[in-house]
TITIZA-626040 format. One record per residue (C-alpha): x, y, z; residue in three letters. Coordinates in steps of 0.1 Angstrom, whole numbers, padded with zeros to 4 digits, always signed. Layout:
// residues N
XYZALA...
// end
This chain:
// residues 215
-0074+0198-0115ALA-0047+0195-0142LEU-0015+0198-0114PHE-0045+0166-0097SER-0044+0147-0138MET-0003+0148-0138MET+0002+0138-0107PHE-0027+0108-0108VAL-0010+0099-0145THR+0024+0098-0130VAL+0010+0079-0109GLY-0005+0051-0133MET+0028+0049-0153THR+0044+0039-0125CYS+0020+0008-0115PHE+0021+0001-0146ILE+0060-0004-0143TRP+0054-0020-0111GLN+0025-0042-0128THR+0051-0055-0154ILE+0082-0059-0132GLU+0062-0080-0105THR+0044-0102-0134GLY+0079-0111-0148GLY+0088-0120-0111MET+0059-0138-0101LEU+0062-0157-0135TYR+0101-0167-0126LYS+0103-0176-0086SER+0065-0182-0082GLN+0066-0171-0047LYS+0031-0162-0032PRO+0049-0128-0016ILE+0054-0108-0049ILE+0013-0126-0060GLY+0011-0104-0035ILE+0030-0077-0046VAL+0016-0079-0080PHE-0023-0081-0066PHE-0014-0043-0053GLN+0005-0033-0083ALA-0025-0043-0105LEU-0047-0028-0080LEU-0027+0004-0085GLY-0034+0006-0119VAL-0073+0003-0120ILE-0075+0024-0089VAL-0057+0056-0105THR-0071+0043-0144PHE-0107+0049-0124VAL-0092+0083-0115THR-0084+0093-0147LEU-0112+0086-0163LEU-0136+0102-0138ALA-0115+0135-0154SER-0130+0127-0189LEU-0160+0116-0184VAL-0189+0120-0160LYS-0186+0092-0128VAL-0208+0089-0098ASP-0190+0110-0072CYS-0201+0091-0043THR-0189+0060-0065PHE-0158+0071-0070LEU-0153+0080-0033LEU-0159+0046-0023ALA-0142+0032-0047PHE-0110+0047-0036SER-0113+0044+0000VAL-0121+0007-0006VAL-0087+0005-0033GLY-0063+0025-0014VAL-0067+0008+0014ASN-0066-0024+0009ILE-0036-0023-0009ALA-0023-0003+0021ASP-0034-0040+0040MET-0013-0061+0018THR+0023-0038+0023LEU+0019-0037+0055GLN+0017-0072+0053PHE+0045-0077+0029VAL+0065-0054+0054LEU+0053-0075+0083LEU+0063-0106+0069TRP+0093-0097+0060LYS+0099-0084+0095ALA+0081-0116+0109TYR+0111-0136+0090LEU+0142-0114+0098GLY+0132-0117+0132ASN+0136-0149+0137ASN+0101-0159+0132ARG+0084-0144+0162SER+0049-0149+0166LYS+0053-0118+0187LEU+0059-0095+0159ILE+0035-0111+0139LEU+0007-0112+0167GLY+0014-0072+0174VAL+0021-0063+0137GLY-0015-0072+0125SER-0032-0051+0148ALA-0026-0017+0127PRO-0034-0040+0096ILE-0063-0048+0111LEU-0073-0013+0122ALA-0071-0005+0086ILE-0098-0031+0079GLY-0122-0015+0112VAL-0109+0024+0091PHE-0126+0013+0062ILE-0154+0001+0075ILE-0156+0036+0099VAL-0154+0056+0065ASN-0187+0043+0054PHE-0208+0048+0090THR-0201+0067+0117ILE-0172+0089+0100GLY-0186+0091+0067ARG-0163+0109+0042SER-0184+0127+0014SER-0181+0141-0020ALA-0190+0165-0045MET-0184+0175-0081PRO-0170+0210-0087ALA-0153+0219-0122GLU-0157+0189-0137ASN-0137+0169-0107ILE-0150+0148-0078CYS-0138+0172-0048VAL-0135+0145-0014PHE-0140+0159+0019GLN-0137+0135+0048TYR-0140+0145+0087PRO-0109+0156+0108THR-0114+0121+0128GLY-0108+0101+0098ILE-0080+0116+0085ALA-0063+0114+0125VAL-0073+0081+0125ALA-0056+0074+0091LYS-0020+0088+0102ALA-0020+0073+0134VAL-0026+0037+0118ILE+0002+0044+0090ASP+0023+0061+0117CYS+0021+0033+0143THR+0023+0005+0116ALA+0052+0025+0105ASN+0072+0026+0137THR+0069-0008+0147PHE+0081-0022+0113LEU+0108-0003+0117SER+0116-0014+0153GLY+0115-0044+0138CYS+0143-0036+0110PHE+0167-0022+0134ILE+0168-0050+0152LEU+0172-0071+0124VAL+0204-0049+0109ILE+0213-0058+0142TYR+0217-0091+0136LYS+0229-0080+0100HIS+0201-0095+0078TYR+0194-0076+0046ARG+0172-0052+0046ILE+0141-0032+0035LEU+0142+0005+0051VAL+0109+0012+0061SER+0089+0039+0038ARG+0078+0072+0049THR+0047+0085+0062VAL+0033+0112+0041LEU+0009+0132+0060GLY-0024+0149+0045GLY-0058+0138+0035HIS-0067+0136+0000THR-0064+0106-0026PRO-0032+0121-0043ILE-0013+0121-0012ILE-0025+0083-0010TYR-0015+0075-0040THR+0021+0093-0038ILE+0023+0071-0005ASP+0014+0041-0023TRP+0034+0041-0047TYR+0066+0051-0033ILE+0061+0022-0003ALA+0053-0005-0038SER+0082+0010-0058TYR+0105+0005-0022LEU+0090-0028-0018ILE+0092-0046-0054ILE+0132-0032-0057LYS+0137-0052-0026GLN+0121-0077-0033LEU+0139-0080-0070SER+0172-0081-0053HIS+0160-0108-0031ARG+0148-0127-0060THR+0178-0129-0074THR+0197-0145-0049SER+0180-0165-0031THR+0156-0196-0047LYS+0120-0204-0041PRO+0104-0223-0015ASP+0075-0238-0018ASP+0067-0242+0022ASP+0066-0206+0028SER+0057-0170+0015LEU+0090-0163+0016ASP+0119-0169+0032GLU+0152-0151+0046GLU+0188-0156+0040ASP
// end
């Protein structure tokens, strides 16, 4: 329990910093793409705060499971969209890349629904914390979706490198099927994207006609 609380606390601290950082970037640039990243960072603060709160006061484990699954996966969808949009712009606004890359994002939405229906996960209290149990199929499905998305986006970014664009190195997929691992994966991916966007914000001007722009 202490180990989990330690990692969640670190995660919440990271998300607070990311929220402040992206909030400042959004205020200066007014770019929708930064607004999306700000939203997922703020969502990270909320999700980790609720997770910490559950270790201090009694919270229904079923609610905590639902909140965690929805929050983490919505954030995953937003980060995947940001990466996809960067790949789309970096590859001459390829509609093929945008179409194919949208499939894993939609798959995450389906994953959320499956998680509450045919692949229902369970949660139960144990030693003042909630223990989550995920069906093996659910864990495998999530890993496949993430690996597929990251492999595809990595390929897109390699094409951008080949064309001499400045790009973001795609995040590493961290294995496992626990909320702690998902949270670590989340704030590392979020941090990498924020640092890349921060660099681009200082070297480009806002474009009101698009989510973002490339050099």
